[in-house]
VEXRO-927120 format. One record per residue (C-alpha): x, y, z; residue in three letters. Coordinates in pm, whole numbers. Layout:
VEXRO-927120
R        X        Y        Z   residu
R        X        Y        Z      ALA
...
//
This chain:
VEXRO-927120
R        X        Y        Z   residu
R     -774      223    -1706      MET
R    -1041      216    -1507      ILE
R    -1091     -155    -1467      ALA
R    -1408     -143    -1151      GLY
R    -1372     -406     -895      GLY
R    -1090     -561    -1044      ARG
R     -821     -295     -975      LYS
R     -808      -46     -713      LYS
R     -714      312     -825      ILE
R     -409      395     -564      ASP
R     -343      755     -502      ILE
R      -58      783     -775      THR
R     -322      694    -1014      GLU
R     -550      939     -898      PHE
R     -307     1227     -901      GLY
R     -213     1115    -1291      LYS
R     -567     1134    -1406      ILE
R     -641     1442    -1218      VAL
R     -337     1673    -1195      LEU
R     -143     1559    -1496      HIS
R     -478     1504    -1717      ASN
R     -388     1150    -1815      LYS
R     -700     1003    -2040      GLN
R     -945      746    -1852      VAL
R    -1039      465    -2011      SER
R    -1290      210    -1924      ILE
R    -1225     -185    -1894      SER
R    -1476     -409    -2090      SER
R    -1490     -636    -1797      SER
R    -1582     -358    -1573      ALA
R    -1839     -185    -1798      LEU
R    -1984     -548    -1875      ALA
R    -2024     -542    -1469      GLU
R    -2218     -206    -1513      VAL
R    -2470     -366    -1753      LYS
R    -2529     -684    -1547      ARG
R    -2650     -444    -1302      SER
R    -2844     -274    -1488      TYR
R    -3008     -528    -1658      GLU
R    -3054     -700    -1321      PHE
R    -3213     -400    -1199      LEU
R    -3434     -354    -1466      LYS
R    -3604     -693    -1389      VAL
R    -3580     -682    -1027      PHE
R    -3747     -356     -973      SER
R    -4058     -464    -1160      LYS
R    -4378     -493     -931      GLY
R    -4181     -450     -621      LYS
R    -4161     -116     -410      LEU
R    -3813       -3     -398      ILE
R    -3683      323     -291      TYR
R    -3530      581     -545      GLY
R    -3697      429     -823      ILE
R    -4083      420     -752      ASN
R    -4100      623     -441      THR
R    -4034      981     -341      GLY
R    -3696     1075     -185      PHE
R    -3595     1121      175      GLY
R    -3874     1200      402      PRO
R    -4131     1164      115      MET
R    -4039      786       78      ALA
R    -4387      722      170      GLN
R    -4546      837     -148      TYR
R    -4558      575     -423      ARG
R    -4476      701     -767      ILE
R    -4705      615    -1065      ASP
R    -4497      407    -1381      ASP
R    -4586      676    -1580      ALA
R    -4367      948    -1384      ASP
R    -4082      741    -1287      LEU
R    -3811      963    -1505      LYS
R    -3980     1241    -1450      GLN
R    -3941     1134    -1075      LEU
R    -3521     1120    -1127      GLN
R    -3518     1454    -1350      TYR
R    -3702     1647    -1043      ASN
R    -3463     1518     -784      LEU
R    -3163     1627     -967      VAL
R    -3317     2018    -1061      ARG
R    -3471     2044     -688      SER
R    -3124     1956     -550      HIS
R    -2924     2153     -758      SER
R    -2909     2444     -544      SER
R    -2544     2524     -460      GLY
R    -2416     2806     -348      MET
R    -2099     2945     -248      GLY
R    -1752     2944     -499      ARG
R    -1725     2768     -816      VAL
R    -1538     2468     -732      MET
R    -1178     2456     -906      SER
R    -1158     2247    -1245      PRO
R     -890     2042    -1056      VAL
R    -1139     1975     -770      GLN
R    -1441     1899     -986      THR
R    -1227     1661    -1224      ARG
R    -1165     1436     -910      ALA
R    -1509     1430     -773      LEU
R    -1596     1330    -1110      MET
R    -1331     1039    -1168      LEU
R    -1436      944     -790      ALA
R    -1824      909     -912      ARG
R    -1691      729    -1242      LEU
R    -1480      476    -1006      ASN
R    -1763      397     -792      THR
R    -2013      376    -1008      MET
R    -1785       86    -1220      MET
R    -1797     -101     -933      LEU
R    -2105     -242    -1068      GLY
R    -2370     -166     -754      TYR
R    -2545      121     -903      SER
R    -2795      -17    -1119      GLY
R    -2724      239    -1444      ILE
R    -2717      223    -1770      HIS
R    -2320      170    -1949      PRO
R    -2412      485    -2144      ASP
R    -2377      695    -1804      THR
R    -2009      575    -1727      VAL
R    -1911      647    -2081      LYS
R    -2046     1015    -2088      LEU
R    -1874     1069    -1771      LEU
R    -1510      912    -1907      ALA
R    -1593     1128    -2222      ASP
R    -1642     1436    -2032      LEU
R    -1304     1382    -1824      ILE
R    -1120     1314    -2128      ASN
R    -1245     1659    -2289      ASN
R    -1154     1849    -1973      GLU
R    -1550     1958    -1948      ALA
R    -1672     2009    -1623      TYR
R    -2000     2113    -1483      PRO
R    -2008     2394    -1264      CYS
R    -2064     2235     -909      ILE
R    -2047     2490     -606      TYR
R    -1865     2453     -269      THR
R    -2171     2516      -26      HIS
R    -2469     2289      -25      GLY
R    -2355     1940       80      GLY
R    -2373     1820      458      VAL
R    -2226     1478      364      GLY
R    -2505     1257      505      ALA
R    -2700     1118      208      SER
R    -2381     1187       53      GLY
R    -2259     1493     -128      ASP
R    -2584     1575     -267      LEU
R    -2602     1892     -380      VAL
R    -2241     1907     -535      GLN
R    -2369     1545     -692      LEU
R    -2676     1685     -838      ALA
R    -2491     1984     -993      HIS
R    -2257     1678    -1185      LEU
R    -2585     1528    -1246      ALA
R    -2754     1845    -1394      LEU
R    -2435     1860    -1615      GLY
R    -2512     1530    -1712      LEU
R    -2823     1566    -1836      ILE
R    -2725     1855    -2077      GLY
R    -2852     2159    -1797      GLU
R    -2663     2408    -1605      GLY
R    -2332     2519    -1700      GLU
R    -1961     2364    -1744      PHE
R    -1651     2471    -1713      TYR
R    -1454     2406    -2073      PHE
R    -1186     2578    -2211      ASN
R    -1108     2818    -1965      GLY
R    -1434     2974    -1939      LYS
R    -1803     2913    -1821      ILE
R    -2027     2751    -2074      THR
R    -2393     2682    -2124      PRO
R    -2413     2281    -2130      ALA
R    -2539     2284    -2415      LYS
R    -2282     2492    -2623      ASN
R    -2057     2227    -2467      VAL
R    -2221     1870    -2558      TYR
R    -2258     2038    -2919      LYS
R    -1865     2129    -2956      ALA
R    -1779     1751    -2864      LEU
R    -2037     1612    -3021      GLY
R    -2210     1439    -2753      LEU
R    -2522     1346    -2634      LYS
R    -2664     1428    -2245      PRO
R    -2736     1133    -2013      MET
R    -3095      960    -2065      GLU
R    -3248      833    -1740      VAL
R    -3358      479    -1780      HIS
R    -3428      380    -1403      ILE
R    -3217      583    -1100      ARG
R    -2967      738    -1319      GLU
R    -3037     1050    -1087      GLY
R    -3017      879     -807      LEU
R    -2711      695     -847      SER
R    -2545      980     -935      ILE
R    -2663     1195     -599      LEU
R    -2598      919     -346      ASN
R    -2255      934     -260      GLY
R    -1943     1081      -94      THR
R    -1765     1111     -453      SER
R    -1704     1516     -369      ALA
R    -1553     1503      -49      MET
R    -1365     1185     -147      THR
R    -1246     1342     -486      GLY
R    -1132     1666     -307      ILE
R     -999     1441      -34      GLY
R     -768     1257     -254      CYS
R     -648     1584     -366      ILE
R     -586     1713      -33      ASN
R     -407     1375       31      VAL
R     -147     1454     -235      ILE
R      -91     1804     -165      MET
R      -30     1743      190      ALA
R      212     1475      116      LYS
R      382     1735      -77      ARG
R      382     1997      236      LEU
R      586     1730      439      VAL
R      831     1699      190      LEU
R      873     2107      119      TRP
R      894     2149      511      SER
R     1136     1864      561      LEU
R     1376     2054      318      LEU
R     1301     2330      444      LEU
R     1375     2220      775      SER
R     1722     2074      682      LEU
R     1791     2394      502      MET
R     1746     2612      823      ILE
R     1973     2389     1022      ASN
R     2219     2414      779      GLU
R     2232     2780      764      MET
R     2271     2764     1130      MET
R     2527     2501     1126      GLU
R     2343     2278     1395      ALA
R     2435     1987     1519      TYR
R     2286     1666     1338      ASN
R     2217     1453     1632      ASP
R     1854     1599     1639      SER
R     1788     1342     1361      PHE
R     2021     1092     1418      SER
R     1909      689     1387      ALA
R     2007      646     1771      GLU
R     1803      900     1887      LEU
R     1507      908     1689      ASN
R     1477      503     1667      ASN
R     1385      461     2028      VAL
R     1090      672     1997      LYS
R      868      388     1841      LEU
R      691      608     1608      HIS
R      734      526     1203      SER
R      681      862     1090      GLY
R      936     1026     1327      GLN
R     1201      756     1201      SER
R     1130      811      830      LYS
R     1149     1184      880      ILE
R     1487     1173     1051      ALA
R     1618      895      816      GLU
R     1565     1111      491      TRP
R     1716     1453      650      MET
R     2030     1204      723      ARG
R     1988     1079      410      THR
R     1954     1438      235      PHE
R     2209     1617      464      GLY
R     2472     1361      462      ALA
R     2693     1588      197      LYS
R     2599     1898      392      SER
R     2927     2090      435      ARG
R     2750     2314      702      LEU
R     2558     2043      970      LEU
R     2810     1962     1246      ARG
R     2870     1651     1470      LYS
R     2862     1706     1824      ARG
R     3082     1465     1916      ASP
R     3375     1651     1732      GLU
R     3310     2000     1871      HIS
R     3198     1877     2208      LEU
R     3291     1576     2313      TYR
R     3661     1530     2170      GLU
R     3785     1866     2307      ARG
R     3775     2012     2642      GLU
R     3525     2289     2705      VAL
R     3675     2519     2955      THR
R     3414     2810     2916      GLU
R     3191     2881     3194      ASN
R     2931     3089     2924      VAL
R     2878     2887     2627      ILE
R     2823     3165     2373      ASN
R     2780     2903     2068      ASP
R     2465     2716     2104      LYS
R     2440     2377     2279      VAL
R     2076     2314     2167      GLN
R     1878     2492     1898      GLU
R     1532     2624     1955      TYR
R     1264     2331     1953      TYR
R     1190     2466     1568      SER
R     1495     2379     1474      LEU
R     1598     2069     1705      ARG
R     1237     1867     1696      CYS
R     1142     1853     1327      VAL
R     1138     1471     1363      PRO
R      889     1392     1626      GLN
R      652     1734     1496      ILE
R      701     1643     1136      LEU
R      693     1274     1189      GLY
R      355     1284     1331      ALA
R      218     1489     1057      VAL
R      365     1219      791      LEU
R      226      952     1013      ASP
R     -122     1123      996      THR
R     -112     1183      616      VAL
R      -75      804      540      MET
R     -328      670      782      ASN
R     -564      934      604      THR
R     -413      844      248      GLU
R     -546      502      377      GLU
R     -897      557      453      VAL
R     -929      799      149      ILE
R     -835      529     -101      VAL
R    -1057      302       70      ASN
R    -1362      548       14      GLU
R    -1252      613     -350      LEU
R    -1285      253     -416      ASN
R    -1593      179     -210      SER
R    -1970      142     -264      VAL
R    -2141      452     -145      ASN
R    -2484      467     -359      ASP
R    -2781      372     -178      ASN
R    -2967      153     -210      PRO
R    -2711      -83     -304      VAL
R    -2822     -322     -647      VAL
R    -2635     -651     -573      ASP
R    -2692     -838     -851      CYS
R    -2453    -1103     -725      LYS
R    -2714    -1150     -417      ASN
R    -2986    -1099     -643      LYS
R    -3112     -840     -394      ASN
R    -3125     -450     -312      ILE
R    -2991     -345      -15      PHE
R    -3103        1      191      HIS
R    -2880      143      458      GLY
R    -2626      444      462      GLY
R    -2291      395      273      ASN
R    -2336      726      133      PHE
R    -2260      883      462      HIS
R    -1944     1038      468      GLY
R    -1825     1021      837      ASP
R    -1472      825      728      TYR
R    -1367     1116      525      VAL
R    -1502     1396      725      ALA
R    -1309     1297      990      LEU
R     -963     1257      860      GLU
R    -1011     1591      665      MET
R    -1058     1746      992      ASP
R     -737     1515     1094      LYS
R     -559     1617      809      LEU
R     -617     2034      845      LYS
R     -514     1970     1167      LEU
R     -150     1849     1088      VAL
R     -125     2071      802      VAL
R     -217     2333     1020      THR
R       79     2267     1306      LYS
R      340     2236      970      LEU
R      236     2584      891      SER
R      304     2685     1277      MET
R      654     2497     1236      LEU
R      739     2728      908      ALA
R      632     3045     1093      GLU
R      845     2966     1378      ARG
R     1151     2871     1149      GLN
R     1053     3230      958      LEU
R     1048     3426     1312      ASN
R     1355     3264     1398      PHE
R     1547     3393     1090      LEU
R     1384     3745     1115      LEU
R     1442     3774     1474      ASN
R     1851     3862     1518      PRO
R     1854     3792     1920      HIS
R     1699     3425     1847      LEU
R     1967     3322     1546      ASN
R     2240     3542     1632      GLN
R     2384     3489     1282      LYS
R     2210     3727     1073      LEU
R     2048     4083     1037      PRO
R     1736     4182     1157      ALA
R     1438     4040      900      PHE
R     1735     3942      713      THR
R     1811     4293      576      ASN
R     2070     4282      315      ALA
R     2031     4656      258      GLY
R     2091     4957      515      LYS
R     1904     4858      853      LEU
R     1647     5179      921      GLY
R     1625     5241      593      LEU
R     1559     4940      432      ASN
R     1321     4663      556      PHE
R     1408     4349      426      GLY
R     1124     4075      481      LEU
R      992     4277      771      GLN
R      705     4328      588      GLY
R      687     3958      441      MET
R      646     3830      778      GLN
R      276     3963      813      TYR
R      108     3753      570      PRO
R      279     3465      716      ALA
R      173     3493     1040      THR
R     -203     3614      990      SER
R     -212     3297      734      THR
R     -141     3064     1030      VAL
R     -395     3242     1236      ALA
R     -601     3142      944      GLU
R     -546     2782      932      ASN
R     -558     2798     1339      GLN
R     -924     2928     1314      ALA
R    -1009     2688     1012      LEU
R     -905     2407     1207      SER
R    -1237     2352     1391      THR
R    -1385     2014     1337      SER
R    -1679     1991     1129      LEU
R    -1683     1598     1191      TYR
R    -1861     1722     1511      VAL
R    -2103     1973     1395      HIS
R    -2350     1791     1276      SER
R    -2700     1988     1204      ILE
R    -2999     1804     1178      PRO
R    -3209     1860      860      ASN
R    -3436     1736      589      ASN
R    -3722     1710      833      ASN
R    -3492     1513     1063      ASP
R    -3491     1221      836      ASN
R    -3124     1333      827      GLN
R    -3100     1361     1177      ASP
R    -2706     1311     1221      ILE
R    -2452     1376      964      VAL
R    -2127     1434      864      SER
R    -2027     1783      697      MET
R    -1780     1570      495      GLY
R    -1765     1769      171      CYS
R    -1742     2131      406      ASN
R    -1421     1942      588      ALA
R    -1280     1846      251      ALA
R    -1328     2172       88      ILE
R    -1157     2371      426      ILE
R     -911     2138      435      CYS
R     -793     2194       94      SER
R     -793     2612      181      GLN
R     -577     2509      492      VAL
R     -321     2328      259      ILE
R     -329     2605      -27      GLU
R     -257     2855      308      ASN
R       14     2657      432      ALA
R      234     2687       56      HIS
R      201     3096      137      GLU
R      370     3026      462      VAL
R      636     2817      327      LEU
R      670     3085       43      ALA
R      769     3348      287      VAL
R      991     3107      512      GLU
R     1176     2983      181      LEU
R     1255     3353       49      ALA
R     1406     3391      421      ALA
R     1616     3102      392      LEU
R     1736     3218       71      MET
R     1827     3576      157      GLN
R     1972     3447      511      ALA
R     2179     3179      327      ILE
R     2331     3457       58      ASP
R     2381     3703      349      ILE
R     2625     3425      493      ARG
R     2751     3342      147      GLN
R     2696     2976      211      ILE
R     2542     2865      -54      SER
R     2804     2670     -207      GLY
R     2788     2425      117      ARG
R     2464     2315       83      LEU
R     2374     1939       79      SER
R     2267     1880     -289      PRO
R     1922     1833     -180      ALA
R     1866     2175      -39      THR
R     2102     2339     -308      LYS
R     1799     2232     -557      TRP
R     1557     2401     -351      LEU
R     1814     2669     -363      TYR
R     1878     2708     -721      GLU
R     1531     2653     -851      ASN
R     1361     2895     -591      ALA
R     1609     3172     -663      ARG
R     1496     3216    -1045      LYS
R     1175     3308     -910      ILE
R     1285     3519     -601      PHE
R     1578     3681     -647      PRO
R     1846     3834     -370      PHE
R     1764     4182     -271      PHE
R     1921     4473      -92      THR
R     1675     4756     -199      GLU
R     1310     4762      -80      ASP
R     1055     4627     -355      PHE
R      672     4520     -362      ALA
R      736     4145     -301      ALA
R      386     4023     -362      SER
R      400     3899     -729      PRO
R      719     3710     -660      LYS
R      584     3524     -300      LEU
R      253     3417     -531      ARG
R      482     3319     -840      GLU
R      679     3114     -569      LEU
R      366     2993     -356      LYS
R      259     2833     -750      ALA
R      587     2717     -759      TRP
R      561     2523     -456      LEU
R      229     2366     -541      ILE
R      279     2296     -915      GLU
R      628     2120     -869      THR
R      560     1743     -786      ASP
R      842     1722     -516      ILE
R      713     1389     -444      THR
R      876     1276     -794      GLU
R     1161     1465     -728      HIS
R     1233     1359     -375      PHE
R     1186      988     -428      HIS
R     1401     1036     -734      LYS
R     1708     1196     -527      GLU
R     1665      939     -236      LEU
R     1698      657     -461      ASN
R     2017      786     -645      ALA
R     2159      856     -262      VAL
R     2088      520     -160      SER
R     2279      378     -491      SER
R     2584      602     -407      GLU
R     2613      500      -61      SER
R     2585      110     -181      LYS
//
């Protein structure tokens, strides 16, 4: 239910609608606010000069538009700015953009006709998505080009992604029995001016980044189990004296899920409660950082993800039009709520920590594949004949190269403002670019984790210890093994790796994780 200002959409509800295709419904009270805003604007705008209603746009705002041309003005805006290039956004990204725009317009500050929000909801519910392109927005007057393509679809022009293929807009409306949007006063500008593309994609990025943290945590626990490492690196005593909530939470989760592991060791039992007489200790006293510093590394990632969620959800539930039609105060206010700096900065921060997460996975993978480091496994977790067979040697390359790509993509967009629009937009956010590139970094990270997971399962089977894993890592092992089998003979791994990556992306680990967390907590009481 989209209830406008009466109830904010949180990230969970957003995910249900966008990722699980939950239907959208509009509350009657919110629709009444939309109508009230429209009726106010219709009366208030008569005889006044108001930007975007009877003026040109941007640096051409000094030109008054004749009454006879006001509707044409809105159509011209939509068509002239439908200039996107690059690839077509995915259906999920477009659905997220549409939901974000709908939620903003339902706040009742846009002065649009109620039929517009009804149409947008109908298109979302019928999975009809206007073709929107990744290249074009600078994130200043909002996501002008991306949202222009949304508006183009709403007026019945351009193309849609519908029923699995690209389809002319007119065919979609005919198939659904819907009528395109009619311009009343400012429907064009109200759709274009806003941060809904970067915000919608940003919401998806937050959801997927939260999942990545949990996948990385389970893989990190599993590699510690595989090495039969000491468990004090994620002890409460060690981590709680470092005053960062993310670190404490990661350590707590590792303790909770590792509690029933029959592989993790207690340091005091092995090093404190018996006399150590050897001058050279063959068994490691401390693991490498990629195993031992997981709470500190993933903790920083988690804290950043959660802060980004707060900012993005605030943006999702904010008014980001210009001008703002305020029927409560009976006025229209001009400013820059369409500016995307908040989102751009958070997307840059988010991709930085996801890149670091992928770097952690790559270092753990390298540790698994190098016998001089782990001292427990054959080179490249090779279960075949060394020299004749190659194990995961060839699979390490895509993980390494993809991490390098993530590192290159982590350059900030937030600080790459380029003035344009005859210098009217003299400082911009590049927020949509930031959100789209962040989504690529997140997808890349899933590739790296897929290779690490394949290597970890191979290592566990080589050591024949799957029966001693904790329940949480055993669940991961058993489900992933259905996709990627143990192997001794070399094979072309690309299809299986891509299938494993897809499973990581599509599985709602958040739901499973917290269900298991609650179950473990209940058992301990």
